[in-house]
GUSETOR-666019 format. One record per residue (C-alpha): x negated, y, z negated. Coordinates in pm, whole numbers, padded with zeros to 5 digits, always signed. Each point is the difference from the previous one (the first is absolute). Example, Ala and Ser with C-alpha at 12.3 -4.5 7.8 and 13.67 -1.06 7.14 Angstrom:
-01230-00450-00780;-00137+00344+00066;
REM end
This chain:
+00000+00000+00000;-00281+00242-00082;-00160-00064+00338;+00336+00052+00166;+00056+00325-00192;-00344+00128+00100;+00060-00057+00368;+00235+00297+00069;-00244+00239-00169;-00289-00132+00204;+00202+00030+00319;+00093+00356-00091;-00363+00087-00071;-00116-00155+00330;+00270+00189+00186;-00106+00326-00163;-00363-00061+00093;+00097-00084+00357;+00209+00316+00020;-00290+00205-00132;-00238-00152+00255;+00250+00063+00277;+00046+00362-00110;-00377+00049-00012;-00043-00147+00350;+00281+00218+00129;-00164+00310-00149;-00331-00089+00164;+00169-00059+00335;+00174+00337-00029;-00333+00168-00073;-00157-00172+00303;+00287+00107+00224;-00029+00357-00126;-00371+00009+00085;+00067-00135+00350;+00267+00265+00054;-00249+00268-00101;-00259-00137+00244;+00260+00002+00277;+00107+00356-00085;-00343+00155+00066;-00066+00094+00365;-00345-00040+00147;-00240+00247-00160;-00368+00073-00057;-00004-00290-00252;+00091-00243+00277;-00236+00170+00244;-00300-00039-00232;+00063-00374-00037;+00055-00036+00374;-00327+00176+00085;-00215-00194-00248;+00147-00341+00077;+00005+00093+00367;-00374+00070-00016;-00049-00355-00127;+00215-00128+00285;-00211+00204+00244;-00314-00188-00104;+00192-00327-00007;+00066+00056+00370;-00358+00111+00060;-00146-00307-00166;+00243-00235+00175;-00075+00129+00351;-00369+00087-00027;-00104-00348+00113;+00165+00053+00340;-00242+00285+00077;-00298-00183-00141;+00052-00324+00192;-00094+00127+00348;-00346+00083-00139;-00044-00312-00216;+00097-00232+00287;-00322+00096+00179;-00210+00055-00311;+00081-00330-00175;+00107-00198+00310;+00347-00065-00144;+00215-00243+00200;+00374+00053+00075;+00105-00260-00258;-00213+00171-00266;+00168+00331+00085;+00337-00153-00078;-00134-00150-00324;-00146+00333-00114;+00324+00184+00074;+00205-00276-00158;-00211-00018-00319;+00108+00347-00103;+00365-00090+00048;-00037-00317-00206;-00140+00218-00278;+00287+00243+00047;+00246-00288-00028;-00143-00096-00339;-00023+00362-00112;+00364+00068+00081;+00110-00295-00214;-00241+00063-00289;+00050+00375-00031;+00375-00021+00062;+00028-00235-00298;-00240+00210-00207;+00200+00316+00070;+00311-00161-00148;-00191-00095-00313;-00228+00298-00064;+00141+00283+00206;-00028+00152+00344;-00278+00250-00076;-00242-00245-00161;+00049-00246+00285;-00060+00258+00274;-00306+00140-00178;-00173-00338-00021;+00084-00082+00362;-00149+00330+00124;-00316-00057-00203;-00048-00347+00151;+00040+00114+00359;-00235+00297-00054;-00279-00200-00163;+00020-00268+00267;-00017+00265+00272;-00348+00070-00134;-00068-00373+00010;+00095-00008+00368;-00236+00289+00073;-00286-00188-00165;+00072-00325+00185;-00285-00133+00211;+00163-00310+00142;+00329-00132+00131;+00052-00221-00307;-00050+00286-00247;+00230+00231+00194;+00261-00276+00015;-00009-00045-00379;+00020+00374-00068;+00290+00047+00240;+00188-00284-00168;-00039+00150-00350;+00073+00350+00129;+00316-00139+00154;+00123-00095-00348;-00010+00366-00102;+00145+00123+00329;+00286-00250-00021;+00074+00088-00360;+00012+00377+00043;+00261+00047+00271;+00302-00194-00134;-00040+00127-00356;-00054+00358+00119;+00313-00028+00216;+00193-00133-00299;-00121+00288-00217;+00091+00271+00250;+00342-00158+00060;+00073-00010-00373;-00073+00370-00037;+00256+00085+00268;+00364+00096-00029;+00260-00133+00243;+00042+00320+00200;-00278+00038+00254;-00198-00300-00124;-00073-00112+00355;-00153+00331+00104;-00195+00037-00325;-00139-00352+00020;-00088+00005+00370;-00185+00329-00035;-00210-00183-00260;-00026-00305+00225;-00111+00227+00286;-00334+00022-00176;-00075-00364+00087;+00004+00048+00379;-00181+00330-00052;-00267-00209-00172;-00001-00238+00294;-00021+00292+00240;-00288+00154-00196;-00176-00337+00003;+00034-00014+00375;-00125+00352+00060;-00288-00026-00246;-00089-00346+00126;-00009+00113+00362;-00218+00299-00094;-00225-00126-00280;-00069-00365+00083;-00182+00070+00330;-00184+00294-00159;-00086-00118-00354;+00054-00375-00001;+00261-00248-00121;-00076+00026-00374;+00134+00355-00020;+00357-00131+00024;-00041-00190-00327;-00187+00275-00184;+00288+00240+00070;+00235-00232-00189;-00215-00024-00313;-00038+00330-00190;+00339+00162+00074;+00178-00323-00085;-00152-00014-00348;+00094+00364-00061;+00358-00069+00106;+00016-00297-00237;-00071+00240-00288;+00271+00241+00117;+00257-00279+00036;-00078-00122-00352;+00113+00341-00133;+00344-00011+00166;+00311-00069-00213;+00134-00353+00000;+00316-00074+00197;+00293+00100-00226;+00215-00272+00153;-00258-00263-00093;-00022+00138-00354;+00379-00015-00027;+00006-00359+00126;-00246-00095-00275;+00205+00173-00272;-00271+00264-00056;+00255+00279-00011;-00204+00247-00206;-00278-00004+00261;+00254+00025+00280;+00159+00299-00173;-00333+00187+00005;-00045-00066+00374;+00358+00102+00081;-00034+00322-00201;-00311+00095+00196;+00185-00083+00319;+00292+00223-00099;-00234+00282-00101;-00147+00009+00351;+00310+00168+00148;+00316+00176-00114;+00202-00141+00288;+00226-00300-00045;+00199-00230+00226;+00371+00032-00074;+00137-00306-00188;+00271-00052+00261;-00262-00090+00260;-00166-00266-00212;+00078-00366-00008;+00062-00160-00336;-00302-00199-00109;+00043-00348-00135;-00281-00048-00247;-00045-00263-00267;-00317-00069-00193;+00117-00349-00089;+00058-00071+00369;-00335+00148+00100;-00188-00226-00241;+00095-00323+00174;-00196+00072+00316;-00183-00286+00169;-00118-00132+00334;+00303-00227+00023;+00237+00295+00011;-00127+00079+00350;+00181-00316+00110;+00314+00061-00204;+00326+00019+00202;+00009+00381-00019;-00359+00061+00118;-00073-00306+00217;+00128+00151+00325;-00182+00327-00060;-00321-00186-00075;-00002-00207+00319;+00080+00304+00215;-00270+00211-00164;-00262-00272+00039;+00084-00051+00367;-00019+00374+00070;-00337+00040-00170;-00144-00298+00185;+00133+00114+00339;-00105+00364-00022;-00350-00060-00131;-00072-00301+00217;+00014+00251+00284;-00130+00315-00169;-00314-00135-00162;-00085-00226+00295;+00002+00308+00221;-00180+00215-00255;-00288-00239-00040;-00031-00127+00358;+00054+00310+00214;-00350+00150-00035;-00152-00336+00093;+00249-00056+00284;-00074+00338+00153;-00371-00075-00025;-00013-00367+00108;+00306-00047+00225;+00028+00344+00163;-00375+00075-00023;+00034+00356-00130;-00306+00172-00149;-00024-00038-00378;+00103+00354-00091;+00281+00003+00257;+00130-00334-00132;-00001+00127-00358;+00176+00323+00090;+00265-00181+00204;+00066-00236-00292;+00029+00291-00241;+00290+00146+00200;+00231-00275-00130;-00006+00160-00343;+00068+00345+00146;+00314-00146+00158;+00099-00160-00332;-00037+00328-00188;+00216+00185+00254;+00276-00262-00003;-00007-00036-00377;+00036+00375-00043;+00316-00015+00211;+00116-00303-00197;-00046+00180-00334;+00243+00275+00101;+00271-00226+00143;-00019-00315-00214;+00252+00126-00256;+00247+00069+00282;-00034-00302+00226;-00082-00249-00276;-00271-00260-00046;+00175-00276+00196;+00070+00202+00316;-00353+00138+00024;-00160-00341-00050;+00222-00173+00254;-00048+00264+00270;-00376+00019-00056;-00041-00377+00036;+00204+00006+00323;-00205+00282+00150;-00324-00177-00093;+00122-00325+00159;+00072+00179+00330;-00339+00174+00000;-00191-00320-00072;+00198-00193+00261;-00078+00262+00265;-00365-00004-00096;-00032-00378-00011;+00193-00076+00316;-00101+00284+00229;-00284+00223-00119;-00241-00184-00231;-00293+00020+00238;+00015+00377+00050;-00200+00177-00268;+00209+00319-00003;+00326-00193-00022;-00148-00199-00289;-00105+00319-00179;+00331+00185+00049;+00243-00287-00061;-00215-00153-00273;-00022+00334-00180;+00375+00066+00020;+00095-00351-00106;-00232+00015-00299;+00147+00336-00102;+00351-00147+00004;-00100-00311-00195;-00199+00215-00242;+00313+00197-00087;+00170-00329-00092;-00289-00085-00230;+00049+00326-00189;+00376-00049-00024;-00057-00345-00151;-00210+00154-00278;+00300+00226-00066;+00265-00269+00034;-00148-00288-00199;-00023+00171-00342;+00354+00126+00052;+00166-00342+00026;-00141-00145-00323;+00054+00105-00365;-00267+00159-00220;-00053-00323-00194;-00153-00165+00306;-00055+00286+00246;-00381-00012+00001;-00011-00379+00004;+00247-00031+00286;-00167+00278+00200;-00339-00160-00053;+00135-00337+00109;+00163+00155+00306;-00325+00169+00101;-00178-00331-00041;+00188-00106+00314;-00154+00290+00185;-00340-00118-00119;+00065-00352+00122;+00130+00128+00332;-00297+00234+00026;-00241-00284-00067;+00167-00231+00251;+00083+00259+00266;-00354+00106+00099;-00108-00365+00015;+00291-00099+00226;-00058+00308+00214;-00366-00098+00039;+00094-00356+00091;+00256+00110+00261;-00244+00254+00141;-00260-00272+00042;+00238-00263+00144;+00255+00197+00204;-00119+00359+00033;+00117+00336-00128;+00352-00020+00151;+00095-00290-00226;-00090+00203-00309;+00243+00279+00088;+00277-00246+00091;-00045-00160-00343;+00041+00341-00165;+00323+00055+00197;+00144-00329-00126;-00089+00082-00359;+00163+00345+00036;+00325-00161+00121;-00003-00225-00306;-00049+00307-00222;+00293+00178+00163;+00230-00296-00068;-00107-00011-00365;+00049+00376-00046;+00372-00039+00077;+00034-00168-00342;-00157+00284-00200;+00190+00153-00295;+00049+00372+00060;-00144+00204-00289;-00011+00367+00092;+00147+00256-00243;+00063-00269-00266;-00174-00017-00338;-00238-00288-00062;+00218-00128-00284;+00307-00010+00225;-00180-00185+00281;-00159-00263-00225;+00177-00049-00334;
REM end
């Protein structure tokens, strides 16, 4: 009887404790939602611009380090007697490193924060740039490029995640793509400097340029505030409050509440993040589409980026400096198209731009492969335009991917998605080299046309995200 009499009291006490826990969780969720609303209410200001410039500078040297090998290879081929297969291996080694870096630093960013992850990645790629400059053999350069690739692969997806998380729904596409524009500017600068400096100073200068400035930028990135959305997802609300207050103090302007979407934020939900959630019913379709788009776009883009200088030199027999300058024009085209994209992406949407760009690229590659591959000027003009179009897709994917996943797994999922670009970039140059050797240059461009058609079909399944808050898109 005593045990029976004690039972109702125990049940009442348990119920009271459960109610208290529920009330506490509800209060925390309300505080999180309030912080998200405050982030969404602040229009883009000098606070955002500072972060965009500093992180963008890191992205600039990410691009520089990634592409520098393309302007070094034409010299090393003669200097070290590198064979075509070894060229593909050297190009591919960096992308294998980038594949690992994207996975490692994406995971690390979820655990320790976006800023710490980006800082370490930048330091690795800068130190290993010095290692490349000091290399005296193919084997040493191969090892340094592999390790440098880990840093290069880790920086971009986490930096994209960080910039996306600072953004409000209104105008996020324009804000992000103006940041992302720095990457092709870095590629363009690599091309121009490579065409000018390599013949005049020597190949090592390309790696020395990436060393000192990169280390300085790592220090500047380390001083940036942590992503407030990441802090909120980890329940570190006091730290998030400090960041949000500084954000609000940067401008007196506010976005009217009626234009904002209602965020759906829950700390308890955010804490159950894991790799398996990528394949959950809600995110599975998004994941497969994103992976296919990354693989398609970068199979083409990085194959062209790394092979064009060598193709112009060995297939079309252009002088070294002419070949390098012709290859550098691809990045000029990408910058021009991406600038247009930045100002229209929030009107036309991510899906429409991606679909149309893949279709245009497919037509250009088909014309080049079927009719004009053996004419050097047709190859330069059509190859440059097609790369510019595909390059705009690459930038849109850096915008789109962080948008379709929640904060609890945004860096991880973006890193995993970019790992597909690394795989495609490692495989693409090798397949292009094999086709070039077996069937000639026309077959390479026809292959790119087929891949572009596949990308266009996949883009039709994209989730439209423009003018929607991150919390609404991915609860």
